[in-house]
Steps between C-alpha positions, in 0.01 A plus 500: 500500500645837400592724794295787356181296538583419863580865565170610346307247711681626810408861424136405441489312832654796683243733344198280572582369850422835673170522309407146606598575862276808502221332300461180703415665837246719318337189352498329841350813659230512234424132558489563877239773451 
């Protein structure tokens, strides 16, 4: 696997992890209500 692909995947993960971390509690809160 070319390193560029791995690097791109890593960047995507770094960009999306904070969104998932902030999105999941909101979904759980909505389900709790």
